[in-house]
C-alpha positions as CSV (number, residue, x, y, z in Angstrom):
1,X,-53.5,125.3,-69.5
2,X,-49.8,124.7,-69.8
3,X,-48.2,124.1,-66.4
4,X,-51.6,123.9,-64.7
5,X,-50.1,122.2,-61.7
6,X,-47.8,125.1,-61.0
7,X,-50.6,127.6,-61.5
8,X,-52.7,125.6,-59.0
9,X,-49.9,125.6,-56.5
10,X,-49.6,129.4,-56.8
11,X,-53.3,129.9,-56.4
12,X,-53.4,127.7,-53.3
13,X,-50.5,129.6,-51.9
14,X,-52.1,133.0,-52.3
15,X,-55.4,131.7,-50.8
16,X,-53.4,130.4,-47.7
17,X,-51.5,133.7,-47.4
18,X,-54.8,135.6,-47.5
19,X,-55.7,134.0,-44.1
20,X,-52.6,135.5,-42.3
21,X,-54.1,138.6,-40.8
22,X,-57.4,137.0,-39.9
23,X,-55.6,134.1,-38.2
24,X,-53.4,136.5,-36.3
25,X,-56.5,138.5,-35.1
26,X,-58.1,135.3,-33.9
27,X,-55.1,134.9,-31.5
28,X,-55.5,138.4,-30.2
29,X,-55.5,138.3,-26.4
30,X,-54.1,134.8,-26.3
31,X,-50.7,135.3,-27.9
32,X,-48.8,138.6,-28.2
33,X,-47.8,139.9,-31.7
34,X,-44.2,139.2,-30.7
35,X,-45.0,135.6,-29.8
36,X,-47.1,135.0,-33.0
37,X,-44.3,136.3,-35.2
38,X,-41.5,134.4,-33.4
39,X,-43.2,131.0,-33.2
40,X,-44.6,131.3,-36.7
41,X,-41.3,131.7,-38.3
42,X,-39.4,129.3,-36.1
43,X,-41.9,126.5,-36.9
44,X,-42.1,127.5,-40.6
45,X,-38.3,127.7,-40.9
46,X,-37.9,124.2,-39.3
47,X,-40.5,122.8,-41.8
48,X,-38.4,124.2,-44.7
49,X,-35.1,123.1,-43.2
50,X,-35.0,119.4,-44.4
51,X,-35.8,120.6,-47.9
52,X,-33.2,123.3,-47.6
53,X,-30.5,120.9,-46.6
54,X,-31.2,118.7,-49.6
55,X,-31.0,121.7,-52.0
56,X,-27.8,122.1,-54.0
57,X,-26.6,125.7,-53.9
58,X,-24.5,127.6,-56.4
59,X,-21.9,128.3,-53.7
60,X,-21.1,127.2,-50.1
61,X,-22.4,129.3,-47.3
62,X,-19.4,131.1,-45.6
63,X,-19.6,133.3,-42.6
64,X,-20.3,136.4,-44.7
65,X,-23.2,134.6,-46.4
66,X,-24.6,133.4,-43.2
67,X,-24.4,136.9,-41.7
68,X,-26.2,138.2,-44.8
69,X,-29.0,135.6,-44.3
70,X,-29.3,136.5,-40.6
71,X,-29.6,140.2,-41.5
72,X,-32.4,139.4,-44.0
73,X,-34.1,137.4,-41.2
74,X,-34.0,140.4,-38.9
75,X,-35.4,142.6,-41.6
76,X,-38.2,140.2,-42.5
77,X,-39.1,138.6,-39.1
78,X,-38.1,141.2,-36.5
79,X,-39.1,144.2,-38.5
80,X,-41.6,143.7,-41.4
81,X,-43.7,140.7,-40.1
82,X,-43.5,141.8,-36.5
83,X,-44.9,145.2,-37.5
84,X,-47.6,143.5,-39.6
85,X,-48.8,141.5,-36.6
86,X,-48.7,144.6,-34.4
87,X,-50.8,146.3,-37.1
88,X,-53.3,143.5,-36.9
89,X,-53.3,143.8,-33.1
90,X,-53.9,147.5,-33.0
91,X,-56.3,147.7,-35.9
92,X,-58.4,145.8,-38.5
93,X,-57.2,142.6,-40.0
94,X,-58.9,143.5,-43.3
95,X,-57.2,146.9,-43.6
96,X,-53.8,145.4,-42.7
97,X,-54.3,142.7,-45.3
98,X,-55.3,145.1,-48.1
99,X,-52.4,147.5,-47.4
100,X,-49.8,144.7,-47.2
101,X,-51.1,143.4,-50.6
102,X,-49.6,146.3,-52.4
103,X,-46.1,145.3,-51.5
104,X,-45.3,144.0,-55.0
105,X,-45.6,147.6,-56.2
106,X,-43.1,148.6,-53.4
107,X,-40.8,145.9,-54.7
108,X,-40.8,147.6,-58.1
109,X,-40.0,150.9,-56.4
110,X,-37.1,149.5,-54.3
111,X,-35.8,147.6,-57.3
112,X,-35.6,150.8,-59.2
113,X,-33.8,152.6,-56.3
114,X,-31.4,149.8,-55.2
115,X,-31.0,147.5,-58.3
116,X,-31.4,150.4,-60.8
117,X,-34.2,148.6,-62.6
118,X,-36.1,151.0,-64.7
119,X,-39.8,151.5,-63.7
120,X,-42.2,151.3,-66.6
121,X,-45.0,153.8,-67.0
122,X,-47.5,151.1,-66.0
123,X,-45.5,150.4,-62.8
124,X,-45.5,154.1,-61.9
125,X,-49.2,154.5,-62.6
126,X,-49.9,151.3,-60.6
127,X,-48.0,152.7,-57.6
128,X,-49.9,156.0,-57.8
129,X,-53.2,154.3,-58.1
130,X,-52.4,152.0,-55.1
131,X,-51.6,155.0,-53.0
132,X,-55.0,156.6,-54.0
133,X,-56.6,153.3,-52.9
134,X,-54.9,153.5,-49.5
135,X,-56.1,157.2,-49.2
136,X,-59.7,156.1,-50.0
137,X,-59.3,153.3,-47.4
138,X,-58.0,155.7,-44.7
139,X,-60.1,158.8,-45.3
140,X,-63.4,156.9,-45.6
141,X,-62.8,154.9,-42.4
142,X,-65.5,155.8,-39.9
143,X,-64.2,153.7,-37.0
144,X,-60.9,155.5,-36.4
145,X,-61.9,156.3,-32.8
146,X,-63.9,153.1,-32.2
147,X,-63.2,151.4,-28.8
148,X,-63.5,148.0,-30.6
149,X,-59.8,148.5,-31.7
150,X,-56.7,149.2,-29.7
151,X,-55.6,152.0,-31.9
152,X,-56.9,151.9,-35.5
153,X,-54.8,154.9,-36.9
154,X,-51.6,153.3,-35.5
155,X,-52.7,149.9,-37.0
156,X,-53.0,151.5,-40.5
157,X,-49.7,153.3,-40.2
158,X,-47.9,150.1,-39.1
159,X,-49.4,148.2,-42.1
160,X,-47.9,150.7,-44.5
161,X,-44.5,150.4,-42.8
162,X,-44.8,146.6,-42.9
163,X,-45.6,146.7,-46.7
164,X,-42.6,148.9,-47.3
165,X,-40.4,146.7,-45.1
166,X,-41.5,143.5,-46.9
167,X,-40.9,145.1,-50.3
168,X,-37.4,146.1,-49.3
169,X,-36.8,142.6,-47.9
170,X,-37.9,141.0,-51.2
171,X,-35.5,143.1,-53.2
172,X,-32.6,142.5,-50.9
173,X,-33.3,138.8,-50.8
174,X,-32.9,138.5,-54.6
175,X,-29.1,138.2,-54.5
176,X,-29.2,135.7,-51.7
177,X,-31.8,133.6,-53.5
178,X,-29.6,133.5,-56.6
179,X,-26.6,132.3,-54.6
180,X,-28.2,129.9,-52.1
181,X,-31.6,129.0,-53.5
182,X,-35.1,130.0,-52.5
183,X,-35.7,127.4,-49.8
184,X,-32.3,127.5,-48.2
185,X,-32.2,131.3,-48.0
186,X,-35.7,131.5,-46.6
187,X,-35.3,128.7,-44.1
188,X,-32.1,130.0,-42.6
189,X,-33.4,133.6,-42.5
190,X,-36.7,132.5,-40.9
191,X,-35.0,130.5,-38.2
192,X,-32.3,133.1,-37.4
193,X,-34.9,135.9,-37.4
194,X,-37.1,134.0,-35.0
195,X,-34.3,133.1,-32.7
196,X,-33.2,136.8,-32.5
197,X,-36.8,137.9,-31.9
198,X,-37.0,135.3,-29.0
199,X,-33.8,136.7,-27.5
200,X,-35.2,140.2,-27.8
201,X,-38.4,139.0,-26.1
202,X,-36.4,137.5,-23.2
203,X,-34.4,140.7,-22.8
204,X,-37.6,142.8,-22.8
205,X,-39.4,140.5,-20.5
206,X,-42.1,139.4,-23.0
207,X,-43.8,136.1,-22.4
208,X,-42.2,133.5,-24.7
209,X,-45.0,131.0,-24.4
210,X,-48.7,130.9,-24.7
211,X,-51.6,129.1,-23.1
212,X,-51.6,125.6,-24.7
213,X,-55.3,125.5,-25.4
214,X,-56.6,123.5,-28.5
215,X,-57.6,126.7,-30.4
216,X,-54.2,128.3,-29.7
217,X,-52.2,125.2,-30.7
218,X,-54.3,124.7,-33.9
219,X,-53.9,128.4,-35.0
220,X,-50.2,128.5,-34.2
221,X,-49.7,125.2,-36.0
222,X,-51.6,126.5,-39.0
223,X,-49.6,129.7,-39.1
224,X,-46.2,128.0,-38.7
225,X,-46.6,124.7,-40.6
226,X,-49.2,125.5,-43.3
227,X,-48.9,129.3,-43.9
228,X,-45.2,129.8,-43.4
229,X,-43.9,126.3,-44.2
230,X,-46.1,124.4,-46.7
231,X,-47.3,127.5,-48.5
232,X,-43.7,128.6,-49.2
233,X,-42.9,125.1,-50.5
234,X,-45.8,125.3,-52.9
235,X,-44.9,128.7,-54.0
236,X,-41.3,127.7,-54.7
237,X,-42.5,124.6,-56.6
238,X,-44.8,126.8,-58.7
239,X,-41.9,129.2,-59.5
240,X,-39.8,126.3,-61.0
241,X,-42.1,126.2,-64.1
242,X,-43.9,129.6,-64.3
243,X,-41.3,131.9,-62.7
244,X,-41.7,134.5,-60.0
245,X,-43.8,136.7,-62.3
246,X,-46.2,133.9,-63.1
247,X,-46.5,132.8,-59.5
248,X,-47.1,136.3,-58.3
249,X,-49.9,137.0,-60.8
250,X,-52.5,135.6,-58.4
251,X,-51.4,138.0,-55.6
252,X,-54.2,140.4,-56.5
253,X,-56.7,137.9,-55.0
254,X,-55.2,138.4,-51.5
255,X,-57.0,141.6,-50.6
256,X,-60.3,140.2,-51.9
257,X,-60.1,137.0,-49.9
258,X,-58.7,138.6,-46.8
259,X,-61.5,141.3,-46.8
260,X,-64.2,138.6,-47.1
261,X,-62.7,136.4,-44.4
262,X,-62.4,139.4,-42.0
263,X,-66.1,140.2,-42.7
264,X,-67.3,136.6,-42.2
265,X,-65.0,135.4,-39.3
266,X,-64.3,138.7,-37.4
267,X,-67.5,140.6,-38.1
268,X,-65.5,143.5,-39.4
269,X,-67.7,146.0,-41.3
270,X,-67.6,145.8,-45.0
271,X,-68.5,149.2,-46.5
272,X,-68.7,150.6,-50.0
273,X,-65.6,152.7,-49.5
274,X,-63.6,149.7,-48.6
275,X,-64.8,147.8,-51.6
276,X,-63.9,150.8,-53.8
277,X,-60.4,150.9,-52.2
278,X,-59.9,147.2,-52.8
279,X,-61.0,147.6,-56.5
280,X,-58.5,150.4,-56.9
281,X,-55.7,148.5,-55.3
282,X,-56.5,145.3,-57.4
283,X,-56.5,147.5,-60.5
284,X,-53.2,149.1,-59.4
285,X,-51.6,145.6,-59.0
286,X,-52.7,144.6,-62.5
287,X,-51.7,147.8,-64.3
288,X,-48.0,146.9,-64.8
289,X,-49.0,143.6,-66.4
290,X,-51.7,145.2,-68.6
291,X,-49.3,147.9,-69.7
292,X,-46.7,145.3,-70.6
293,X,-49.2,143.3,-72.6
294,X,-50.3,146.4,-74.5
295,X,-46.6,147.2,-75.3
296,X,-46.0,143.7,-76.6
297,X,-49.2,143.7,-78.7
298,X,-48.2,147.0,-80.3
299,X,-44.7,145.7,-81.1
300,X,-46.1,142.6,-82.8
């Protein structure tokens, strides 16, 4: 396979990102969703910073550019990812992971609205099929009132909001990435978003720290260094040769891996309806690519 190293990096990245919700759930009760989000992005941003400072950007970062990156950090860290961790806290890690995995389809939707990029028939059908998958996931869920979860319906609703927020963030980041580079834009936005979230936590009286037990330190280190730092570096390295489309082609594996991990590590029930919903969502994520391949084949 041409560029096999880049494909391997992309595959490893998606496998790491698939552990996000399960790792967050394992910290449930030890670290608040606010603390998980803030520490994760502060550590991850600092891991990326040395590489960001070495990166040559197309233009110097002025005050306006810095404010733009801070705003993106607030949208990503203080809104989308915080809501995701709240979703995991209130509900099931597997459901949050599956719902978040459709964000590439929301990226297409926001790109059409904001960037005026025309949606293909395959993208529209993919979005519709993904929404059907979410409906199957929600309507067939039998543990809505279960006392095992803090508030499962709220967790599901928050996961949808998080997916929408991350899709919007991805589209709005496109211009900043073109101007300042992937690593620089993400590092500064991660750190600034984390700092602002810490300030919010101080103002609201949230606990900024957490019990420094070995499991907590290992999980927080994994979330910050590996999942938010190293994984992003691998992803950016993969994109150098195979582009964003090539690197994201493995994203369909995330709901599959996350669901299996939640079943094995968290003992979350794995029912036929959830498997059917995952199949629908995976199919939805691949529909735009399949449609594009059919069009190219017909043209040739």
